[in-house]
C-alpha positions as CSV (number, residue, x, y, z in Angstrom):
1,X,-136.5,71.5,229.1
2,X,-134.6,71.0,225.8
3,X,-133.1,74.0,224.1
4,X,-132.4,73.9,220.4
5,X,-131.4,76.5,217.9
6,X,-133.6,77.8,215.1
7,X,-131.7,77.4,211.7
8,X,-130.3,80.7,210.7
9,X,-129.9,80.0,207.0
10,X,-132.5,81.1,204.5
11,X,-133.8,78.2,202.6
12,X,-136.7,77.4,200.3
13,X,-139.8,75.3,201.3
14,X,-140.6,72.2,199.3
15,X,-143.0,73.0,196.5
16,X,-142.5,76.8,196.7
17,X,-142.4,78.7,193.5
18,X,-138.9,79.2,192.2
19,X,-137.2,82.6,192.3
20,X,-137.4,85.6,194.5
21,X,-137.6,89.3,193.6
22,X,-136.2,91.8,196.1
23,X,-138.9,94.2,197.2
24,X,-138.7,97.0,199.8
25,X,-141.8,98.4,201.5
26,X,-143.3,100.8,199.1
27,X,-141.2,99.7,196.1
28,X,-142.7,100.4,192.7
29,X,-140.9,97.5,191.1
30,X,-143.2,94.7,192.2
31,X,-146.2,94.1,190.0
32,X,-148.8,91.5,189.3
33,X,-147.0,90.6,186.1
34,X,-143.9,89.5,188.0
35,X,-143.3,85.7,187.7
36,X,-141.0,85.6,190.8
37,X,-142.2,85.3,194.4
38,X,-141.7,88.5,196.3
39,X,-138.9,88.7,198.8
40,X,-140.8,89.9,201.8
41,X,-138.9,92.0,204.4
42,X,-139.5,92.7,208.0
43,X,-138.7,96.2,209.3
44,X,-135.5,96.6,211.1
45,X,-135.5,97.3,214.9
46,X,-134.6,100.8,215.9
47,X,-132.9,100.0,219.3
48,X,-129.2,100.2,219.9
49,X,-128.6,96.5,220.7
50,X,-128.1,93.6,218.2
51,X,-130.5,90.8,219.0
52,X,-129.8,87.1,219.5
53,X,-132.4,84.3,219.2
54,X,-132.7,80.9,220.9
55,X,-135.6,78.4,220.7
56,X,-136.8,76.4,223.7
57,X,-138.9,73.2,223.8
58,X,-140.8,73.1,227.2
59,X,-142.8,70.1,228.3
60,X,-145.5,70.4,231.0
61,X,-146.0,66.8,232.3
62,X,-148.7,67.9,234.7
63,X,-151.2,68.7,231.9
64,X,-152.4,66.9,228.9
65,X,-152.9,68.6,225.6
66,X,-156.5,69.8,225.3
67,X,-156.6,69.5,221.5
68,X,-154.8,66.2,220.9
69,X,-155.1,64.1,224.2
70,X,-153.1,61.2,222.7
71,X,-149.9,63.3,223.1
72,X,-150.2,62.8,226.8
73,X,-148.4,66.0,227.8
74,X,-148.6,69.7,227.0
75,X,-145.7,70.9,224.9
76,X,-144.8,74.6,224.3
77,X,-142.3,76.2,221.9
78,X,-140.7,79.5,222.9
79,X,-138.3,81.8,221.1
80,X,-136.0,83.8,223.4
81,X,-135.0,87.1,222.0
82,X,-132.5,89.2,223.9
83,X,-129.7,91.8,223.5
84,X,-126.6,90.2,222.1
85,X,-123.0,91.1,222.1
86,X,-121.7,92.6,218.9
87,X,-120.0,90.1,216.6
88,X,-119.9,88.5,213.2
89,X,-120.7,85.1,211.8
90,X,-124.2,84.7,213.3
91,X,-126.8,84.2,210.7
92,X,-130.2,85.9,210.7
93,X,-133.0,83.7,212.0
94,X,-135.8,83.1,209.5
95,X,-139.3,84.1,210.4
96,X,-140.4,80.5,209.4
97,X,-138.3,77.5,209.1
98,X,-138.7,75.5,205.8
99,X,-140.9,72.9,207.5
100,X,-143.1,75.5,209.2
101,X,-143.3,77.6,206.0
102,X,-144.4,74.6,203.9
103,X,-147.2,73.8,206.3
104,X,-148.2,77.5,206.6
105,X,-148.4,77.8,202.8
106,X,-151.2,75.2,202.8
107,X,-153.0,76.8,205.7
108,X,-152.6,80.5,205.0
109,X,-155.9,81.1,203.3
110,X,-157.7,79.0,205.9
111,X,-156.3,81.2,208.7
112,X,-156.5,84.5,206.8
113,X,-158.7,84.2,203.6
114,X,-157.3,87.5,202.3
115,X,-153.7,86.0,201.9
116,X,-152.6,84.7,198.6
117,X,-153.0,81.0,198.0
118,X,-149.7,80.8,196.0
119,X,-146.8,82.9,194.8
120,X,-145.1,83.5,198.2
121,X,-142.0,81.9,199.5
122,X,-142.8,82.1,203.2
123,X,-139.5,80.5,204.1
124,X,-137.5,83.4,202.6
125,X,-138.3,86.1,205.1
126,X,-135.6,86.8,207.7
127,X,-136.0,88.4,211.1
128,X,-133.4,90.8,212.4
129,X,-132.3,88.4,215.2
130,X,-129.1,86.4,215.0
131,X,-129.1,82.7,215.9
132,X,-126.3,81.7,218.3
133,X,-125.3,85.3,219.1
134,X,-124.1,85.4,222.7
135,X,-126.3,87.5,225.0
136,X,-125.0,90.7,226.6
137,X,-124.2,90.1,230.3
138,X,-126.5,91.4,233.0
139,X,-130.1,91.0,234.1
140,X,-132.8,92.0,231.7
141,X,-136.5,92.8,232.1
142,X,-138.6,90.0,230.7
143,X,-141.7,90.2,228.5
144,X,-143.8,87.3,227.2
145,X,-145.8,87.4,224.0
146,X,-148.9,85.4,223.2
147,X,-150.0,85.6,219.5
148,X,-153.6,85.8,218.1
149,X,-155.9,82.8,217.8
150,X,-154.9,80.8,214.8
151,X,-151.5,82.6,214.5
152,X,-148.1,81.2,215.4
153,X,-145.6,83.1,217.6
154,X,-143.6,84.0,214.5
155,X,-146.2,86.5,213.4
156,X,-145.0,88.8,216.2
157,X,-141.3,88.7,215.3
158,X,-140.9,92.3,214.3
159,X,-142.3,93.8,217.5
160,X,-140.5,91.3,219.7
161,X,-137.1,91.9,218.0
162,X,-137.6,95.6,218.3
163,X,-138.3,95.3,222.1
164,X,-135.2,93.2,222.5
165,X,-133.1,95.7,220.6
166,X,-134.1,98.2,223.4
167,X,-132.8,96.0,226.2
168,X,-135.6,93.6,226.9
169,X,-135.6,89.8,227.0
170,X,-138.7,88.8,225.0
171,X,-140.2,85.3,225.0
172,X,-142.6,84.6,222.2
173,X,-144.8,81.7,223.1
174,X,-146.6,79.3,220.8
175,X,-149.9,77.7,221.8
176,X,-149.9,74.4,219.8
177,X,-153.3,73.2,218.7
178,X,-154.8,76.6,218.0
179,X,-151.7,78.0,216.3
180,X,-151.6,77.6,212.5
181,X,-148.4,75.5,212.7
182,X,-145.7,74.8,215.3
183,X,-142.5,73.0,214.6
184,X,-140.9,70.9,217.3
185,X,-137.4,69.5,217.5
186,X,-138.6,66.0,216.6
187,X,-141.7,63.8,216.3
188,X,-143.4,62.1,219.2
189,X,-146.3,59.7,219.6
190,X,-149.5,61.6,218.9
191,X,-148.0,64.4,216.7
192,X,-145.8,65.1,213.7
193,X,-142.7,67.3,213.9
194,X,-144.7,70.2,212.4
195,X,-148.0,70.3,214.1
196,X,-151.0,71.9,212.4
197,X,-153.9,73.7,214.0
198,X,-156.8,71.6,215.3
199,X,-159.3,74.4,214.6
200,X,-161.5,74.3,211.6
201,X,-163.2,77.6,211.1
202,X,-164.1,80.3,213.7
203,X,-164.3,78.9,217.3
204,X,-167.6,78.5,219.1
205,X,-168.0,79.5,222.7
206,X,-166.7,76.2,224.1
207,X,-163.6,76.2,221.9
208,X,-162.9,79.9,222.7
209,X,-163.1,79.1,226.4
210,X,-160.6,76.2,225.9
211,X,-158.3,78.5,223.9
212,X,-158.1,81.2,226.6
213,X,-157.9,78.8,229.6
214,X,-155.1,76.9,227.8
215,X,-153.2,80.0,226.8
216,X,-153.3,81.4,230.4
217,X,-152.0,78.0,231.7
218,X,-149.3,78.0,229.0
219,X,-148.1,81.5,230.0
220,X,-148.0,80.5,233.7
221,X,-146.2,77.3,232.9
222,X,-143.4,79.3,231.1
223,X,-143.0,81.4,234.3
224,X,-142.7,78.2,236.3
225,X,-140.3,76.4,233.9
226,X,-137.9,79.3,233.6
227,X,-138.2,80.6,237.2
228,X,-139.4,84.0,236.2
229,X,-141.0,86.8,238.3
230,X,-142.0,90.4,237.9
231,X,-142.5,90.1,234.1
232,X,-144.6,91.9,231.6
233,X,-147.0,90.1,229.2
234,X,-148.5,91.3,225.9
235,X,-150.6,89.6,223.4
236,X,-152.7,90.1,220.3
237,X,-156.3,89.2,219.9
238,X,-156.9,85.9,221.8
239,X,-153.3,86.4,223.1
240,X,-154.3,89.8,224.4
241,X,-157.3,88.3,226.1
242,X,-155.0,85.7,227.7
243,X,-152.4,88.4,228.7
244,X,-155.1,90.3,230.6
245,X,-156.5,87.3,232.3
246,X,-153.1,86.0,233.2
247,X,-152.3,89.3,234.8
248,X,-155.5,88.8,236.9
249,X,-154.5,85.3,237.9
250,X,-150.7,85.5,238.5
251,X,-149.0,88.0,240.8
252,X,-145.7,87.3,239.0
253,X,-147.0,89.4,236.1
254,X,-146.4,93.1,236.9
255,X,-148.0,94.6,233.8
256,X,-149.8,93.5,230.7
257,X,-150.8,94.9,227.3
258,X,-153.9,93.6,225.5
259,X,-153.7,94.3,221.8
260,X,-157.3,94.1,220.7
261,X,-158.4,91.0,222.6
262,X,-162.0,90.7,223.9
263,X,-162.4,90.5,227.7
264,X,-165.4,88.2,227.6
265,X,-166.4,84.8,226.5
266,X,-168.3,84.3,223.2
267,X,-171.5,83.8,225.1
268,X,-171.1,87.3,226.7
269,X,-169.9,86.2,230.1
270,X,-167.2,88.7,231.2
271,X,-163.8,87.3,232.2
272,X,-162.9,87.7,235.8
273,X,-160.4,90.5,235.0
274,X,-163.2,92.5,233.4
275,X,-165.6,91.8,236.3
276,X,-163.3,92.5,239.1
277,X,-160.7,94.9,237.7
278,X,-156.9,94.9,238.3
279,X,-154.5,96.7,240.7
280,X,-151.6,96.4,238.2
281,X,-151.1,98.3,235.0
282,X,-153.0,97.1,232.0
283,X,-152.9,98.7,228.5
284,X,-155.8,98.2,226.1
285,X,-155.0,99.1,222.5
286,X,-157.5,98.8,219.6
287,X,-158.1,100.0,216.1
288,X,-160.9,102.0,214.6
289,X,-161.4,99.2,212.0
290,X,-162.0,96.4,214.4
291,X,-163.9,98.2,217.1
292,X,-167.4,96.8,217.8
293,X,-170.0,96.7,220.6
294,X,-168.6,93.5,222.1
295,X,-165.2,95.0,222.5
296,X,-166.5,98.2,223.9
297,X,-168.7,96.4,226.4
298,X,-166.0,94.1,227.7
299,X,-163.3,96.8,227.8
300,X,-165.8,99.3,229.3
301,X,-166.6,96.9,232.2
302,X,-162.9,96.8,233.1
303,X,-162.4,100.5,232.7
304,X,-165.3,101.2,235.0
305,X,-163.2,99.9,237.9
306,X,-160.8,102.1,239.6
307,X,-157.4,100.9,238.6
308,X,-154.3,101.5,236.4
309,X,-156.0,100.7,233.1
310,X,-155.7,102.8,230.0
311,X,-157.1,102.6,226.5
312,X,-155.6,103.7,223.2
313,X,-156.8,103.5,219.6
314,X,-154.9,103.4,216.3
315,X,-156.8,105.0,213.4
316,X,-156.9,103.9,209.7
317,X,-155.9,100.5,211.0
318,X,-157.3,97.0,211.3
319,X,-156.9,94.0,213.6
320,X,-153.6,92.5,212.3
321,X,-151.7,95.8,212.3
322,X,-150.2,94.6,215.7
323,X,-148.4,91.8,213.9
324,X,-145.8,91.2,211.2
325,X,-148.7,91.5,208.7
326,X,-148.6,95.3,209.2
327,X,-145.5,95.3,206.9
328,X,-145.9,92.1,205.0
329,X,-149.5,92.6,203.7
330,X,-148.7,96.0,202.0
331,X,-145.8,94.3,200.2
332,X,-148.1,91.5,199.0
333,X,-150.5,94.1,197.9
334,X,-147.8,96.0,196.0
335,X,-146.8,92.7,194.3
336,X,-150.3,92.2,193.0
337,X,-150.9,89.2,195.3
338,X,-153.5,90.8,197.4
339,X,-156.4,93.2,196.6
340,X,-156.7,96.6,198.2
341,X,-159.8,95.4,200.0
342,X,-157.8,92.4,201.4
343,X,-155.1,94.7,202.6
344,X,-157.6,97.0,204.3
345,X,-159.4,94.1,205.9
346,X,-156.3,92.8,207.5
347,X,-154.2,95.8,208.5
348,X,-156.1,98.9,207.3
349,X,-154.9,101.7,205.0
350,X,-152.3,103.2,207.3
351,X,-148.8,103.4,205.8
352,X,-146.6,100.8,207.5
353,X,-143.9,103.5,208.0
354,X,-146.4,105.1,210.4
355,X,-148.3,102.1,211.8
356,X,-145.3,99.9,212.7
357,X,-143.5,102.6,214.7
358,X,-146.8,103.6,216.4
359,X,-147.4,100.1,217.7
360,X,-143.8,99.7,218.8
361,X,-143.8,103.0,220.6
362,X,-147.1,102.2,222.4
363,X,-145.9,98.9,223.7
364,X,-142.4,99.9,224.5
365,X,-143.3,103.1,226.3
366,X,-146.0,101.3,228.4
367,X,-143.6,98.7,229.7
368,X,-140.8,101.2,230.2
369,X,-143.1,103.2,232.4
370,X,-144.5,100.3,234.4
371,X,-141.8,97.7,234.4
372,X,-138.6,99.7,235.0
373,X,-135.2,98.1,235.1
């Protein structure tokens, strides 16, 4: 296990458009006529604690990488967010490092066709976590986060930082190969320093099965590598699927939250957690915009079992409202870089000042009730 620190200085990606215009959520100053790239802001956490960030590079030598077998091992990148001691001189961590941002800029429309193909400095957005800030002493409850298929762990920064500001230690976990891009501390045979997704278009049934199996194994490896027990896991989309199935497979996971992930394979076969149920708390959260027969069938199968499973729904919302896009997409829309239809397709029409706190409150209250300190 090799720790390294994410650079905390905002810098520009190579080839990014020059200039940045400060833009708050809901600002009327941004317009399509502006020649400057918008300065996208993530919402601040509302907990009492400052947050520190550290990045870990974990190597599982017992597994090979399923997407790039020539690598020879399975590598995972993790960001650790935890309450920090008050202090000055610790820079805010960027959402994306310059290298990752440059790679994402070329992949953005392939991952999310509604996103703009140019005009955004993806390296300029800062999180509200501080690199190098010393952690507060004491034991903390631990949560793991698994992002959606095609997304990197950085797309869940806002929610993770907010949870950490309320006293949790949150580990955001990348799943290289299906994540859009993952930056490692260095190169190695079989991969570049910034590794791009191996997926080209929507997954078929076999690829989806590999995604979920790999993600569950990744989460369990993080528990092994860091010696963790009695943790919570939450995830979005494929990450939510993996969180629910990992709960089923690993008793070290005490509770899980599935943020709109299917509980079946693409061929219709139910996952074991849906077939057999669970004896530990599991939260299912969806949106009215993404709800479909497949989701209802797979979630309904799980809910039919007696067990501590609950379902909630966010209205006027869409699939990526559970991610940083909930706040970033409305800003891009206001800047004239996305259409109203594109915004609605990604996050729905709910105001981020309502949607962001709603997601935070659901996840935080669930784990506070089922994973007490």
